[in-house]
C-alpha positions as CSV (number, residue, x, y, z in Angstrom):
1,M,-0.3,0.0,0.1
2,N,1.0,3.2,-1.0
3,K,1.1,6.7,0.4
4,E,-1.8,7.7,-1.3
5,E,-3.7,5.2,-0.4
6,I,-3.3,4.8,3.3
7,Q,-3.9,8.7,3.6
8,K,-7.3,8.0,1.0
9,I,-8.6,5.7,3.7
10,L,-7.0,7.7,6.6
11,D,-9.6,10.2,5.1
12,E,-12.0,7.9,5.0
13,L,-12.0,7.2,8.7
14,Y,-12.9,10.8,10.1
15,T,-16.4,10.0,7.6
16,V,-17.2,6.7,10.1
17,R,-19.6,7.4,13.0
18,P,-17.9,5.8,16.0
19,E,-21.1,5.2,18.0
20,M,-21.6,3.0,15.4
21,L,-19.2,0.4,15.8
22,N,-18.9,-2.5,18.2
23,D,-16.3,-2.1,21.3
24,K,-13.7,-4.3,19.3
25,A,-14.0,-2.0,16.4
26,K,-14.5,1.0,18.6
27,R,-11.4,0.2,20.0
28,L,-9.8,-0.2,16.9
29,F,-10.9,2.8,15.6
30,E,-10.0,5.0,18.1
31,A,-6.3,3.7,17.8
32,I,-6.0,3.9,14.6
33,M,-7.3,7.7,14.5
34,Q,-5.0,9.1,17.3
35,I,-1.7,7.3,15.5
36,A,-2.8,9.6,12.6
37,D,-3.2,12.4,15.0
38,E,0.1,11.9,16.4
39,R,1.8,11.4,13.3
40,D,0.2,14.6,11.7
41,K,1.8,16.4,14.5
42,T,4.8,14.9,14.0
43,Y,4.3,16.1,10.3
44,K,4.2,19.9,11.5
45,I,6.9,19.2,13.8
46,I,9.3,18.5,11.6
47,D,8.4,20.9,9.3
48,K,8.7,23.9,11.9
49,M,12.3,22.0,12.4
50,A,13.4,22.4,8.6
51,E,12.7,25.9,8.4
52,Q,14.7,26.3,11.0
53,L,17.3,24.6,9.8
54,A,17.0,26.1,6.0
55,G,20.3,27.5,5.0
56,L,22.5,24.7,7.5
57,T,25.9,23.6,6.0
58,I,26.8,19.9,7.3
59,W,30.1,18.9,6.0
60,N,30.0,15.2,6.6
61,D,33.3,13.0,6.8
62,N,35.2,14.4,4.3
63,I,35.1,18.4,5.8
64,E,36.3,19.2,2.1
65,E,32.7,18.8,0.7
66,A,30.2,21.3,2.4
67,L,26.3,20.5,1.8
68,I,24.1,23.9,2.4
69,L,21.1,22.5,2.7
70,G,19.5,25.7,1.0
71,D,15.4,25.9,2.0
72,K,13.1,23.3,4.0
73,Q,12.5,20.5,1.7
74,E,16.6,19.8,1.2
75,V,16.7,19.7,4.9
76,K,14.0,17.1,4.8
77,E,15.2,15.3,2.2
78,Y,18.5,15.0,4.1
79,F,17.7,13.8,7.0
80,K,15.0,11.2,5.5
81,K,18.5,9.6,3.3
82,E,20.2,9.6,6.6
83,V,17.8,7.7,8.4
84,E,17.0,5.5,5.5
85,K,20.8,4.9,5.4
86,E,20.8,3.5,9.1
87,W,17.5,1.3,8.3
88,K,19.5,-0.7,6.0
């Protein structure tokens, strides 16, 4: 499942009436909605942090090769790639 499909499902969940669900389904629904809300808050925090880090210069192992992150999207992409390296 890709990000767009997941977002579509989450958007559909906002139309669900929890009072119509049985207890088990209601608990699952509430958990999913809480996770989605926390995800959205995390994205907002990342966005604010990226705004503050825009223009940052990063030196990796080689001090001769400086990387200047010009805008918040470049900051987000840089750190996304770094995290993905660690996950492999």
